[in-house]
PDB file of N, CA, C, O and CB in Angstrom:
ATOM      1  N   MET A   1       4.615 -21.106  11.885  1.00  0.00           N
ATOM      2  CA  MET A   1       5.235 -19.814  12.112  1.00  0.00           C
ATOM      3  C   MET A   1       6.511 -19.741  11.297  1.00  0.00           C
ATOM      4  O   MET A   1       7.195 -20.745  11.095  1.00  0.00           O
ATOM      5  CB  MET A   1       5.520 -19.584  13.617  1.00  0.00           C
ATOM      6  N   ALA A   2       6.822 -18.547  10.834  1.00  0.00           N
ATOM      7  CA  ALA A   2       8.056 -18.323  10.090  1.00  0.00           C
ATOM      8  C   ALA A   2       8.704 -17.054  10.622  1.00  0.00           C
ATOM      9  O   ALA A   2       8.040 -16.230  11.252  1.00  0.00           O
ATOM     10  CB  ALA A   2       7.787 -18.219   8.550  1.00  0.00           C
ATOM     11  N   ARG A   3       9.985 -16.897  10.371  1.00  0.00           N
ATOM     12  CA  ARG A   3      10.694 -15.692  10.799  1.00  0.00           C
ATOM     13  C   ARG A   3      11.231 -14.959   9.593  1.00  0.00           C
ATOM     14  O   ARG A   3      11.579 -15.554   8.573  1.00  0.00           O
ATOM     15  CB  ARG A   3      11.836 -16.035  11.770  1.00  0.00           C
ATOM     16  N   SER A   4      11.287 -13.641   9.743  1.00  0.00           N
ATOM     17  CA  SER A   4      11.834 -12.796   8.686  1.00  0.00           C
ATOM     18  C   SER A   4      12.606 -11.670   9.349  1.00  0.00           C
ATOM     19  O   SER A   4      12.128 -11.057  10.304  1.00  0.00           O
ATOM     20  CB  SER A   4      10.707 -12.238   7.748  1.00  0.00           C
ATOM     21  N   LYS A   5      13.796 -11.401   8.843  1.00  0.00           N
ATOM     22  CA  LYS A   5      14.641 -10.354   9.420  1.00  0.00           C
ATOM     23  C   LYS A   5      14.269  -8.999   8.818  1.00  0.00           C
ATOM     24  O   LYS A   5      13.989  -8.904   7.623  1.00  0.00           O
ATOM     25  CB  LYS A   5      16.144 -10.663   9.179  1.00  0.00           C
ATOM     26  N   ILE A   6      14.267  -7.967   9.631  1.00  0.00           N
ATOM     27  CA  ILE A   6      13.984  -6.613   9.156  1.00  0.00           C
ATOM     28  C   ILE A   6      15.268  -6.034   8.575  1.00  0.00           C
ATOM     29  O   ILE A   6      16.310  -6.054   9.231  1.00  0.00           O
ATOM     30  CB  ILE A   6      13.427  -5.705  10.308  1.00  0.00           C
ATOM     31  N   THR A   7      15.199  -5.514   7.337  1.00  0.00           N
ATOM     32  CA  THR A   7      16.383  -4.945   6.688  1.00  0.00           C
ATOM     33  C   THR A   7      16.646  -3.536   7.206  1.00  0.00           C
ATOM     34  O   THR A   7      15.859  -3.001   7.986  1.00  0.00           O
ATOM     35  CB  THR A   7      16.209  -4.927   5.155  1.00  0.00           C
ATOM     36  N   ARG A   8      17.755  -2.936   6.772  1.00  0.00           N
ATOM     37  CA  ARG A   8      18.071  -1.577   7.219  1.00  0.00           C
ATOM     38  C   ARG A   8      17.053  -0.564   6.719  1.00  0.00           C
ATOM     39  O   ARG A   8      16.954   0.533   7.270  1.00  0.00           O
ATOM     40  CB  ARG A   8      19.462  -1.178   6.751  1.00  0.00           C
ATOM     41  N   ASN A   9      16.295  -0.911   5.686  1.00  0.00           N
ATOM     42  CA  ASN A   9      15.230  -0.035   5.190  1.00  0.00           C
ATOM     43  C   ASN A   9      13.877  -0.393   5.807  1.00  0.00           C
ATOM     44  O   ASN A   9      12.835   0.048   5.322  1.00  0.00           O
ATOM     45  CB  ASN A   9      15.145  -0.117   3.662  1.00  0.00           C
ATOM     46  N   TYR A  10      13.895  -1.194   6.877  1.00  0.00           N
ATOM     47  CA  TYR A  10      12.686  -1.608   7.603  1.00  0.00           C
ATOM     48  C   TYR A  10      11.737  -2.428   6.739  1.00  0.00           C
ATOM     49  O   TYR A  10      10.518  -2.327   6.880  1.00  0.00           O
ATOM     50  CB  TYR A  10      11.957  -0.391   8.133  1.00  0.00           C
ATOM     51  N   GLN A  11      12.295  -3.238   5.848  1.00  0.00           N
ATOM     52  CA  GLN A  11      11.492  -4.111   5.001  1.00  0.00           C
ATOM     53  C   GLN A  11      11.603  -5.538   5.511  1.00  0.00           C
ATOM     54  O   GLN A  11      12.592  -5.917   6.138  1.00  0.00           O
ATOM     55  CB  GLN A  11      11.938  -4.019   3.520  1.00  0.00           C
ATOM     56  N   ILE A  12      10.553  -6.333   5.224  1.00  0.00           N
ATOM     57  CA  ILE A  12      10.586  -7.748   5.566  1.00  0.00           C
ATOM     58  C   ILE A  12      10.231  -8.557   4.320  1.00  0.00           C
ATOM     59  O   ILE A  12       9.643  -8.037   3.372  1.00  0.00           O
ATOM     60  CB  ILE A  12       9.607  -8.068   6.743  1.00  0.00           C
ATOM     61  N   THR A  13      10.593  -9.818   4.341  1.00  0.00           N
ATOM     62  CA  THR A  13      10.225 -10.727   3.264  1.00  0.00           C
ATOM     63  C   THR A  13       9.113 -11.634   3.764  1.00  0.00           C
ATOM     64  O   THR A  13       9.220 -12.228   4.837  1.00  0.00           O
ATOM     65  CB  THR A  13      11.452 -11.558   2.777  1.00  0.00           C
ATOM     66  N   ILE A  14       8.043 -11.739   2.983  1.00  0.00           N
ATOM     67  CA  ILE A  14       6.964 -12.663   3.313  1.00  0.00           C
ATOM     68  C   ILE A  14       7.377 -14.033   2.781  1.00  0.00           C
ATOM     69  O   ILE A  14       7.665 -14.170   1.592  1.00  0.00           O
ATOM     70  CB  ILE A  14       5.578 -12.192   2.705  1.00  0.00           C
ATOM     71  N   PRO A  15       7.410 -15.049   3.644  1.00  0.00           N
ATOM     72  CA  PRO A  15       7.850 -16.375   3.204  1.00  0.00           C
ATOM     73  C   PRO A  15       7.037 -16.885   2.008  1.00  0.00           C
ATOM     74  O   PRO A  15       5.836 -16.634   1.902  1.00  0.00           O
ATOM     75  CB  PRO A  15       7.745 -17.368   4.360  1.00  0.00           C
ATOM     76  N   ALA A  16       7.713 -17.600   1.120  1.00  0.00           N
ATOM     77  CA  ALA A  16       7.112 -18.092  -0.120  1.00  0.00           C
ATOM     78  C   ALA A  16       5.839 -18.900   0.116  1.00  0.00           C
ATOM     79  O   ALA A  16       4.868 -18.751  -0.626  1.00  0.00           O
ATOM     80  CB  ALA A  16       8.110 -18.937  -0.870  1.00  0.00           C
ATOM     81  N   GLU A  17       5.830 -19.750   1.136  1.00  0.00           N
ATOM     82  CA  GLU A  17       4.649 -20.592   1.376  1.00  0.00           C
ATOM     83  C   GLU A  17       3.427 -19.726   1.700  1.00  0.00           C
ATOM     84  O   GLU A  17       2.312 -20.070   1.309  1.00  0.00           O
ATOM     85  CB  GLU A  17       4.918 -21.590   2.533  1.00  0.00           C
ATOM     86  N   PHE A  18       3.620 -18.615   2.405  1.00  0.00           N
ATOM     87  CA  PHE A  18       2.508 -17.720   2.731  1.00  0.00           C
ATOM     88  C   PHE A  18       2.061 -16.946   1.498  1.00  0.00           C
ATOM     89  O   PHE A  18       0.866 -16.772   1.261  1.00  0.00           O
ATOM     90  CB  PHE A  18       2.910 -16.745   3.852  1.00  0.00           C
ATOM     91  N   ARG A  19       3.050 -16.476   0.703  1.00  0.00           N
ATOM     92  CA  ARG A  19       2.708 -15.749  -0.534  1.00  0.00           C
ATOM     93  C   ARG A  19       1.889 -16.638  -1.459  1.00  0.00           C
ATOM     94  O   ARG A  19       0.892 -16.199  -2.032  1.00  0.00           O
ATOM     95  CB  ARG A  19       3.988 -15.261  -1.261  1.00  0.00           C
ATOM     96  N   GLU A  20       2.313 -17.885  -1.600  1.00  0.00           N
ATOM     97  CA  GLU A  20       1.609 -18.813  -2.489  1.00  0.00           C
ATOM     98  C   GLU A  20       0.203 -19.108  -1.979  1.00  0.00           C
ATOM     99  O   GLU A  20      -0.752 -19.126  -2.756  1.00  0.00           O
ATOM    100  CB  GLU A  20       2.397 -20.118  -2.629  1.00  0.00           C
ATOM    101  N   THR A  21       0.077 -19.340  -0.677  1.00  0.00           N
ATOM    102  CA  THR A  21      -1.231 -19.641  -0.088  1.00  0.00           C
ATOM    103  C   THR A  21      -2.202 -18.485  -0.280  1.00  0.00           C
ATOM    104  O   THR A  21      -3.375 -18.697  -0.589  1.00  0.00           O
ATOM    105  CB  THR A  21      -1.086 -19.959   1.402  1.00  0.00           C
ATOM    106  N   LEU A  22      -1.709 -17.252  -0.095  1.00  0.00           N
ATOM    107  CA  LEU A  22      -2.566 -16.067  -0.187  1.00  0.00           C
ATOM    108  C   LEU A  22      -2.634 -15.486  -1.594  1.00  0.00           C
ATOM    109  O   LEU A  22      -3.412 -14.566  -1.846  1.00  0.00           O
ATOM    110  CB  LEU A  22      -2.075 -15.009   0.766  1.00  0.00           C
ATOM    111  N   GLY A  23      -1.823 -16.015  -2.518  1.00  0.00           N
ATOM    112  CA  GLY A  23      -1.837 -15.510  -3.885  1.00  0.00           C
ATOM    113  C   GLY A  23      -1.225 -14.133  -4.020  1.00  0.00           C
ATOM    114  O   GLY A  23      -1.614 -13.364  -4.898  1.00  0.00           O
ATOM    115  N   ILE A  24      -0.255 -13.807  -3.147  1.00  0.00           N
ATOM    116  CA  ILE A  24       0.399 -12.497  -3.199  1.00  0.00           C
ATOM    117  C   ILE A  24       1.487 -12.530  -4.269  1.00  0.00           C
ATOM    118  O   ILE A  24       2.333 -13.424  -4.290  1.00  0.00           O
ATOM    119  CB  ILE A  24       1.000 -12.111  -1.807  1.00  0.00           C
ATOM    120  N   LYS A  25       1.445 -11.546  -5.147  1.00  0.00           N
ATOM    121  CA  LYS A  25       2.430 -11.434  -6.231  1.00  0.00           C
ATOM    122  C   LYS A  25       3.188 -10.112  -6.102  1.00  0.00           C
ATOM    123  O   LYS A  25       2.738  -9.195  -5.416  1.00  0.00           O
ATOM    124  CB  LYS A  25       1.736 -11.533  -7.624  1.00  0.00           C
ATOM    125  N   GLU A  26       4.336 -10.023  -6.765  1.00  0.00           N
ATOM    126  CA  GLU A  26       5.112  -8.783  -6.785  1.00  0.00           C
ATOM    127  C   GLU A  26       4.242  -7.641  -7.298  1.00  0.00           C
ATOM    128  O   GLU A  26       3.554  -7.788  -8.308  1.00  0.00           O
ATOM    129  CB  GLU A  26       6.379  -8.938  -7.663  1.00  0.00           C
ATOM    130  N   GLY A  27       4.271  -6.516  -6.611  1.00  0.00           N
ATOM    131  CA  GLY A  27       3.487  -5.360  -7.018  1.00  0.00           C
ATOM    132  C   GLY A  27       2.122  -5.284  -6.358  1.00  0.00           C
ATOM    133  O   GLY A  27       1.455  -4.252  -6.436  1.00  0.00           O
ATOM    134  N   ASP A  28       1.688  -6.381  -5.698  1.00  0.00           N
ATOM    135  CA  ASP A  28       0.406  -6.355  -4.993  1.00  0.00           C
ATOM    136  C   ASP A  28       0.483  -5.405  -3.806  1.00  0.00           C
ATOM    137  O   ASP A  28       1.570  -5.064  -3.339  1.00  0.00           O
ATOM    138  CB  ASP A  28       0.009  -7.773  -4.525  1.00  0.00           C
ATOM    139  N   THR A  29      -0.665  -4.988  -3.330  1.00  0.00           N
ATOM    140  CA  THR A  29      -0.761  -4.107  -2.177  1.00  0.00           C
ATOM    141  C   THR A  29      -1.313  -4.892  -1.005  1.00  0.00           C
ATOM    142  O   THR A  29      -2.191  -5.739  -1.168  1.00  0.00           O
ATOM    143  CB  THR A  29      -1.646  -2.878  -2.483  1.00  0.00           C
ATOM    144  N   VAL A  30      -0.784  -4.601   0.194  1.00  0.00           N
ATOM    145  CA  VAL A  30      -1.271  -5.240   1.409  1.00  0.00           C
ATOM    146  C   VAL A  30      -1.655  -4.166   2.415  1.00  0.00           C
ATOM    147  O   VAL A  30      -1.098  -3.068   2.411  1.00  0.00           O
ATOM    148  CB  VAL A  30      -0.205  -6.197   2.003  1.00  0.00           C
ATOM    149  N   ASP A  31      -2.610  -4.492   3.274  1.00  0.00           N
ATOM    150  CA  ASP A  31      -2.949  -3.645   4.415  1.00  0.00           C
ATOM    151  C   ASP A  31      -2.169  -4.161   5.609  1.00  0.00           C
ATOM    152  O   ASP A  31      -1.995  -5.368   5.774  1.00  0.00           O
ATOM    153  CB  ASP A  31      -4.496  -3.639   4.701  1.00  0.00           C
ATOM    154  N   ILE A  32      -1.696  -3.231   6.449  1.00  0.00           N
ATOM    155  CA  ILE A  32      -0.979  -3.609   7.662  1.00  0.00           C
ATOM    156  C   ILE A  32      -1.719  -2.992   8.838  1.00  0.00           C
ATOM    157  O   ILE A  32      -1.893  -1.775   8.913  1.00  0.00           O
ATOM    158  CB  ILE A  32       0.523  -3.143   7.620  1.00  0.00           C
ATOM    159  N   LEU A  33      -2.151  -3.850   9.755  1.00  0.00           N
ATOM    160  CA  LEU A  33      -2.898  -3.402  10.922  1.00  0.00           C
ATOM    161  C   LEU A  33      -2.080  -3.664  12.177  1.00  0.00           C
ATOM    162  O   LEU A  33      -1.329  -4.637  12.244  1.00  0.00           O
ATOM    163  CB  LEU A  33      -4.270  -4.110  11.006  1.00  0.00           C
ATOM    164  N   LEU A  34      -2.227  -2.791  13.172  1.00  0.00           N
ATOM    165  CA  LEU A  34      -1.621  -2.998  14.473  1.00  0.00           C
ATOM    166  C   LEU A  34      -2.726  -3.469  15.405  1.00  0.00           C
ATOM    167  O   LEU A  34      -3.673  -2.731  15.676  1.00  0.00           O
ATOM    168  CB  LEU A  34      -0.925  -1.694  15.008  1.00  0.00           C
ATOM    169  N   GLU A  35      -2.608  -4.693  15.893  1.00  0.00           N
ATOM    170  CA  GLU A  35      -3.579  -5.258  16.818  1.00  0.00           C
ATOM    171  C   GLU A  35      -2.846  -5.608  18.109  1.00  0.00           C
ATOM    172  O   GLU A  35      -2.204  -6.654  18.216  1.00  0.00           O
ATOM    173  CB  GLU A  35      -4.292  -6.515  16.206  1.00  0.00           C
ATOM    174  N   GLY A  36      -2.955  -4.721  19.074  1.00  0.00           N
ATOM    175  CA  GLY A  36      -2.218  -4.918  20.323  1.00  0.00           C
ATOM    176  C   GLY A  36      -0.735  -4.839  20.050  1.00  0.00           C
ATOM    177  O   GLY A  36      -0.236  -3.809  19.596  1.00  0.00           O
ATOM    178  N   ASP A  37      -0.014  -5.935  20.329  1.00  0.00           N
ATOM    179  CA  ASP A  37       1.426  -5.960  20.076  1.00  0.00           C
ATOM    180  C   ASP A  37       1.766  -6.775  18.829  1.00  0.00           C
ATOM    181  O   ASP A  37       2.886  -7.268  18.697  1.00  0.00           O
ATOM    182  CB  ASP A  37       2.163  -6.532  21.286  1.00  0.00           C
ATOM    183  N   ARG A  38       0.810  -6.916  17.919  1.00  0.00           N
ATOM    184  CA  ARG A  38       1.009  -7.703  16.700  1.00  0.00           C
ATOM    185  C   ARG A  38       0.754  -6.872  15.454  1.00  0.00           C
ATOM    186  O   ARG A  38      -0.098  -5.984  15.453  1.00  0.00           O
ATOM    187  CB  ARG A  38       0.098  -8.925  16.701  1.00  0.00           C
ATOM    188  N   LEU A  39       1.490  -7.164  14.405  1.00  0.00           N
ATOM    189  CA  LEU A  39       1.217  -6.608  13.084  1.00  0.00           C
ATOM    190  C   LEU A  39       0.462  -7.666  12.297  1.00  0.00           C
ATOM    191  O   LEU A  39       0.851  -8.834  12.287  1.00  0.00           O
ATOM    192  CB  LEU A  39       2.538  -6.176  12.346  1.00  0.00           C
ATOM    193  N   VAL A  40      -0.599  -7.266  11.649  1.00  0.00           N
ATOM    194  CA  VAL A  40      -1.369  -8.184  10.813  1.00  0.00           C
ATOM    195  C   VAL A  40      -1.266  -7.669   9.384  1.00  0.00           C
ATOM    196  O   VAL A  40      -1.615  -6.521   9.109  1.00  0.00           O
ATOM    197  CB  VAL A  40      -2.877  -8.293  11.288  1.00  0.00           C
ATOM    198  N   ILE A  41      -0.790  -8.513   8.475  1.00  0.00           N
ATOM    199  CA  ILE A  41      -0.620  -8.147   7.067  1.00  0.00           C
ATOM    200  C   ILE A  41      -1.677  -8.884   6.262  1.00  0.00           C
ATOM    201  O   ILE A  41      -1.753 -10.112   6.293  1.00  0.00           O
ATOM    202  CB  ILE A  41       0.825  -8.488   6.549  1.00  0.00           C
ATOM    203  N   MET A  42      -2.496  -8.118   5.536  1.00  0.00           N
ATOM    204  CA  MET A  42      -3.576  -8.724   4.752  1.00  0.00           C
ATOM    205  C   MET A  42      -3.488  -8.242   3.309  1.00  0.00           C
ATOM    206  O   MET A  42      -3.414  -7.038   3.064  1.00  0.00           O
ATOM    207  CB  MET A  42      -4.967  -8.379   5.360  1.00  0.00           C
ATOM    208  N   PRO A  43      -3.496  -9.172   2.349  1.00  0.00           N
ATOM    209  CA  PRO A  43      -3.499  -8.746   0.948  1.00  0.00           C
ATOM    210  C   PRO A  43      -4.813  -8.060   0.607  1.00  0.00           C
ATOM    211  O   PRO A  43      -5.879  -8.480   1.057  1.00  0.00           O
ATOM    212  CB  PRO A  43      -3.265  -9.948   0.013  1.00  0.00           C
ATOM    213  N   LEU A  44      -4.728  -6.996  -0.195  1.00  0.00           N
ATOM    214  CA  LEU A  44      -5.937  -6.343  -0.688  1.00  0.00           C
ATOM    215  C   LEU A  44      -6.577  -7.252  -1.712  1.00  0.00           C
ATOM    216  O   LEU A  44      -5.889  -7.832  -2.551  1.00  0.00           O
ATOM    217  CB  LEU A  44      -5.628  -4.943  -1.298  1.00  0.00           C
ATOM    218  N   LYS A  45      -7.850  -7.377  -1.650  1.00  0.00           N
ATOM    219  CA  LYS A  45      -8.571  -8.167  -2.643  1.00  0.00           C
ATOM    220  C   LYS A  45      -8.594  -7.381  -3.938  1.00  0.00           C
ATOM    221  O   LYS A  45      -8.896  -6.187  -3.940  1.00  0.00           O
ATOM    222  CB  LYS A  45     -10.019  -8.510  -2.166  1.00  0.00           C
ATOM    223  N   ARG A  46      -8.283  -8.031  -5.020  1.00  0.00           N
ATOM    224  CA  ARG A  46      -8.314  -7.371  -6.323  1.00  0.00           C
ATOM    225  C   ARG A  46      -9.706  -7.486  -6.890  1.00  0.00           C
ATOM    226  O   ARG A  46     -10.183  -8.572  -7.221  1.00  0.00           O
ATOM    227  CB  ARG A  46      -7.273  -7.981  -7.294  1.00  0.00           C
ATOM    228  N   GLU A  47     -10.343  -6.347  -6.995  1.00  0.00           N
ATOM    229  CA  GLU A  47     -11.671  -6.348  -7.588  1.00  0.00           C
ATOM    230  C   GLU A  47     -11.527  -6.393  -9.104  1.00  0.00           C
ATOM    231  O   GLU A  47     -10.609  -5.801  -9.671  1.00  0.00           O
ATOM    232  CB  GLU A  47     -12.488  -5.101  -7.140  1.00  0.00           C
ATOM    233  N   ARG A  48     -12.426  -7.086  -9.737  1.00  0.00           N
ATOM    234  CA  ARG A  48     -12.428  -7.150 -11.192  1.00  0.00           C
ATOM    235  C   ARG A  48     -13.677  -6.478 -11.703  1.00  0.00           C
ATOM    236  O   ARG A  48     -14.767  -6.633 -11.151  1.00  0.00           O
ATOM    237  CB  ARG A  48     -12.344  -8.608 -11.694  1.00  0.00           C
ATOM    238  N   ILE A  49     -13.498  -5.737 -12.756  1.00  0.00           N
ATOM    239  CA  ILE A  49     -14.607  -5.024 -13.376  1.00  0.00           C
ATOM    240  C   ILE A  49     -14.854  -5.663 -14.732  1.00  0.00           C
ATOM    241  O   ILE A  49     -13.916  -5.849 -15.506  1.00  0.00           O
ATOM    242  CB  ILE A  49     -14.309  -3.488 -13.511  1.00  0.00           C
ATOM    243  N   THR A  50     -16.101  -6.002 -15.031  1.00  0.00           N
ATOM    244  CA  THR A  50     -16.445  -6.661 -16.285  1.00  0.00           C
ATOM    245  C   THR A  50     -17.073  -5.646 -17.241  1.00  0.00           C
ATOM    246  O   THR A  50     -17.963  -4.885 -16.860  1.00  0.00           O
ATOM    247  CB  THR A  50     -17.410  -7.852 -16.034  1.00  0.00           C
ATOM    248  N   PHE A  51     -16.598  -5.648 -18.485  1.00  0.00           N
ATOM    249  CA  PHE A  51     -17.151  -4.782 -19.515  1.00  0.00           C
ATOM    250  C   PHE A  51     -18.059  -5.596 -20.420  1.00  0.00           C
ATOM    251  O   PHE A  51     -18.099  -6.822 -20.321  1.00  0.00           O
ATOM    252  CB  PHE A  51     -16.030  -4.104 -20.332  1.00  0.00           C
ATOM    253  N   LYS A  52     -18.784  -4.928 -21.296  1.00  0.00           N
ATOM    254  CA  LYS A  52     -19.748  -5.607 -22.165  1.00  0.00           C
ATOM    255  C   LYS A  52     -19.124  -6.737 -22.969  1.00  0.00           C
ATOM    256  O   LYS A  52     -19.778  -7.743 -23.248  1.00  0.00           O
ATOM    257  CB  LYS A  52     -20.378  -4.615 -23.104  1.00  0.00           C
ATOM    258  N   ALA A  53     -17.875  -6.573 -23.337  1.00  0.00           N
ATOM    259  CA  ALA A  53     -17.217  -7.610 -24.130  1.00  0.00           C
ATOM    260  C   ALA A  53     -16.924  -8.859 -23.298  1.00  0.00           C
ATOM    261  O   ALA A  53     -16.491  -9.875 -23.842  1.00  0.00           O
ATOM    262  CB  ALA A  53     -15.923  -7.069 -24.729  1.00  0.00           C
ATOM    263  N   GLY A  54     -17.158  -8.790 -21.982  1.00  0.00           N
ATOM    264  CA  GLY A  54     -16.952  -9.945 -21.134  1.00  0.00           C
ATOM    265  C   GLY A  54     -15.560 -10.036 -20.527  1.00  0.00           C
ATOM    266  O   GLY A  54     -15.322 -10.877 -19.660  1.00  0.00           O
ATOM    267  N   ARG A  55     -14.636  -9.186 -20.966  1.00  0.00           N
ATOM    268  CA  ARG A  55     -13.272  -9.203 -20.426  1.00  0.00           C
ATOM    269  C   ARG A  55     -13.275  -8.599 -19.043  1.00  0.00           C
ATOM    270  O   ARG A  55     -13.873  -7.544 -18.830  1.00  0.00           O
ATOM    271  CB  ARG A  55     -12.290  -8.440 -21.348  1.00  0.00           C
ATOM    272  N   LYS A  56     -12.606  -9.257 -18.082  1.00  0.00           N
ATOM    273  CA  LYS A  56     -12.507  -8.744 -16.719  1.00  0.00           C
ATOM    274  C   LYS A  56     -11.140  -8.105 -16.514  1.00  0.00           C
ATOM    275  O   LYS A  56     -10.122  -8.638 -16.957  1.00  0.00           O
ATOM    276  CB  LYS A  56     -12.744  -9.871 -15.685  1.00  0.00           C
ATOM    277  N   PHE A  57     -11.123  -6.962 -15.841  1.00  0.00           N
ATOM    278  CA  PHE A  57      -9.898  -6.218 -15.566  1.00  0.00           C
ATOM    279  C   PHE A  57      -9.777  -5.958 -14.076  1.00  0.00           C
ATOM    280  O   PHE A  57     -10.780  -5.718 -13.404  1.00  0.00           O
ATOM    281  CB  PHE A  57      -9.871  -4.891 -16.349  1.00  0.00           C
ATOM    282  N   THR A  58      -8.541  -6.004 -13.545  1.00  0.00           N
ATOM    283  CA  THR A  58      -8.320  -5.541 -12.179  1.00  0.00           C
ATOM    284  C   THR A  58      -8.202  -4.018 -12.241  1.00  0.00           C
ATOM    285  O   THR A  58      -8.002  -3.448 -13.313  1.00  0.00           O
ATOM    286  CB  THR A  58      -7.030  -6.203 -11.534  1.00  0.00           C
ATOM    287  N   ILE A  59      -8.325  -3.378 -11.103  1.00  0.00           N
ATOM    288  CA  ILE A  59      -8.172  -1.926 -11.051  1.00  0.00           C
ATOM    289  C   ILE A  59      -6.777  -1.535 -11.531  1.00  0.00           C
ATOM    290  O   ILE A  59      -6.612  -0.533 -12.225  1.00  0.00           O
ATOM    291  CB  ILE A  59      -8.422  -1.398  -9.618  1.00  0.00           C
ATOM    292  N   GLU A  60      -5.772  -2.332 -11.156  1.00  0.00           N
ATOM    293  CA  GLU A  60      -4.399  -2.033 -11.579  1.00  0.00           C
ATOM    294  C   GLU A  60      -4.270  -2.091 -13.100  1.00  0.00           C
ATOM    295  O   GLU A  60      -3.609  -1.244 -13.701  1.00  0.00           O
ATOM    296  CB  GLU A  60      -3.410  -3.016 -10.928  1.00  0.00           C
ATOM    297  N   GLU A  61      -4.901  -3.087 -13.722  1.00  0.00           N
ATOM    298  CA  GLU A  61      -4.859  -3.204 -15.187  1.00  0.00           C
ATOM    299  C   GLU A  61      -5.535  -2.011 -15.842  1.00  0.00           C
ATOM    300  O   GLU A  61      -5.044  -1.488 -16.842  1.00  0.00           O
ATOM    301  CB  GLU A  61      -5.533  -4.507 -15.648  1.00  0.00           C
ATOM    302  N   LEU A  62      -6.663  -1.580 -15.282  1.00  0.00           N
ATOM    303  CA  LEU A  62      -7.364  -0.411 -15.834  1.00  0.00           C
ATOM    304  C   LEU A  62      -6.512   0.844 -15.713  1.00  0.00           C
ATOM    305  O   LEU A  62      -6.454   1.647 -16.644  1.00  0.00           O
ATOM    306  CB  LEU A  62      -8.711  -0.201 -15.121  1.00  0.00           C
ATOM    307  N   GLU A  63      -5.847   1.022 -14.565  1.00  0.00           N
ATOM    308  CA  GLU A  63      -4.979   2.183 -14.380  1.00  0.00           C
ATOM    309  C   GLU A  63      -3.872   2.203 -15.427  1.00  0.00           C
ATOM    310  O   GLU A  63      -3.572   3.255 -15.991  1.00  0.00           O
ATOM    311  CB  GLU A  63      -4.375   2.183 -12.971  1.00  0.00           C
ATOM    312  N   LYS A  64      -3.262   1.049 -15.691  1.00  0.00           N
ATOM    313  CA  LYS A  64      -2.198   0.972 -16.697  1.00  0.00           C
ATOM    314  C   LYS A  64      -2.732   1.321 -18.085  1.00  0.00           C
ATOM    315  O   LYS A  64      -2.076   2.035 -18.843  1.00  0.00           O
ATOM    316  CB  LYS A  64      -1.571  -0.435 -16.711  1.00  0.00           C
ATOM    317  N   GLU A  65      -3.918   0.820 -18.417  1.00  0.00           N
ATOM    318  CA  GLU A  65      -4.513   1.117 -19.726  1.00  0.00           C
ATOM    319  C   GLU A  65      -4.827   2.603 -19.874  1.00  0.00           C
ATOM    320  O   GLU A  65      -4.623   3.180 -20.941  1.00  0.00           O
ATOM    321  CB  GLU A  65      -5.789   0.294 -19.928  1.00  0.00           C
ATOM    322  N   VAL A  66      -5.320   3.217 -18.807  1.00  0.00           N
ATOM    323  CA  VAL A  66      -5.621   4.657 -18.846  1.00  0.00           C
ATOM    324  C   VAL A  66      -4.328   5.443 -19.019  1.00  0.00           C
ATOM    325  O   VAL A  66      -4.278   6.371 -19.826  1.00  0.00           O
ATOM    326  CB  VAL A  66      -6.362   5.109 -17.552  1.00  0.00           C
ATOM    327  N   GLU A  67      -3.284   5.091 -18.276  1.00  0.00           N
ATOM    328  CA  GLU A  67      -1.991   5.768 -18.411  1.00  0.00           C
ATOM    329  C   GLU A  67      -1.456   5.635 -19.834  1.00  0.00           C
ATOM    330  O   GLU A  67      -0.967   6.606 -20.412  1.00  0.00           O
ATOM    331  CB  GLU A  67      -0.972   5.195 -17.406  1.00  0.00           C
ATOM    332  N   LYS A  68      -1.549   4.433 -20.395  1.00  0.00           N
ATOM    333  CA  LYS A  68      -1.066   4.181 -21.746  1.00  0.00           C
ATOM    334  C   LYS A  68      -1.843   5.027 -22.761  1.00  0.00           C
ATOM    335  O   LYS A  68      -1.247   5.628 -23.654  1.00  0.00           O
ATOM    336  CB  LYS A  68      -1.186   2.682 -22.089  1.00  0.00           C
ATOM    337  N   ALA A  69      -3.165   5.073 -22.623  1.00  0.00           N
ATOM    338  CA  ALA A  69      -3.999   5.872 -23.532  1.00  0.00           C
ATOM    339  C   ALA A  69      -3.680   7.357 -23.393  1.00  0.00           C
ATOM    340  O   ALA A  69      -3.651   8.078 -24.390  1.00  0.00           O
ATOM    341  CB  ALA A  69      -5.497   5.624 -23.252  1.00  0.00           C
ATOM    342  N   PHE A  70      -3.441   7.818 -22.175  1.00  0.00           N
ATOM    343  CA  PHE A  70      -3.127   9.229 -21.968  1.00  0.00           C
ATOM    344  C   PHE A  70      -1.785   9.580 -22.616  1.00  0.00           C
ATOM    345  O   PHE A  70      -1.656  10.626 -23.252  1.00  0.00           O
ATOM    346  CB  PHE A  70      -3.099   9.561 -20.462  1.00  0.00           C
ATOM    347  N   GLU A  71      -0.784   8.702 -22.453  1.00  0.00           N
ATOM    348  CA  GLU A  71       0.529   8.938 -23.075  1.00  0.00           C
ATOM    349  C   GLU A  71       0.416   9.012 -24.592  1.00  0.00           C
ATOM    350  O   GLU A  71       1.021   9.882 -25.220  1.00  0.00           O
ATOM    351  CB  GLU A  71       1.517   7.831 -22.680  1.00  0.00           C
ATOM    352  N   GLU A  72      -0.355   8.104 -25.182  1.00  0.00           N
ATOM    353  CA  GLU A  72      -0.541   8.098 -26.632  1.00  0.00           C
ATOM    354  C   GLU A  72      -1.282   9.350 -27.096  1.00  0.00           C
ATOM    355  O   GLU A  72      -0.965   9.899 -28.151  1.00  0.00           O
ATOM    356  CB  GLU A  72      -1.305   6.843 -27.066  1.00  0.00           C
ATOM    357  N   ALA A  73      -2.260   9.803 -26.323  1.00  0.00           N
ATOM    358  CA  ALA A  73      -3.051  10.970 -26.705  1.00  0.00           C
ATOM    359  C   ALA A  73      -2.270  12.264 -26.579  1.00  0.00           C
ATOM    360  O   ALA A  73      -2.588  13.240 -27.259  1.00  0.00           O
ATOM    361  CB  ALA A  73      -4.296  11.049 -25.864  1.00  0.00           C
ATOM    362  N   THR A  74      -1.249  12.297 -25.720  1.00  0.00           N
ATOM    363  CA  THR A  74      -0.493  13.533 -25.498  1.00  0.00           C
ATOM    364  C   THR A  74       0.817  13.569 -26.268  1.00  0.00           C
ATOM    365  O   THR A  74       1.644  14.449 -26.029  1.00  0.00           O
ATOM    366  CB  THR A  74      -0.213  13.707 -24.030  1.00  0.00           C
ATOM    367  N   ARG A  75       1.019  12.647 -27.171  1.00  0.00           N
ATOM    368  CA  ARG A  75       2.262  12.659 -27.995  1.00  0.00           C
ATOM    369  C   ARG A  75       2.146  13.663 -29.092  1.00  0.00           C
ATOM    370  O   ARG A  75       3.075  13.822 -29.884  1.00  0.00           O
ATOM    371  CB  ARG A  75       2.556  11.273 -28.599  1.00  0.00           C
TER     372      ARG A  75
END
C-alpha cells in the first residue's frame, strides 16, 4: 500500500513503483471506477494498429500523425 496526498486541484500522484509495474507513462490515459467506497485506477490498454509496411502505431501516434498531416495540408 502507498499513500498520496490530494492537491488543491484534486490531483494525486501515482507512486513510481506502481507506474513502473503497470507501464504508465506521462500522457497516458487511465480509467477511474468507483467500487463501493474505493476508487480503482486502471491504465487504458494501448491498442496497436499494424500497416502493410509492418510498422505498429498506437492510436495516440496515429492521431498525432493525422494532426501533423492536416497542419501541413492547410498551410
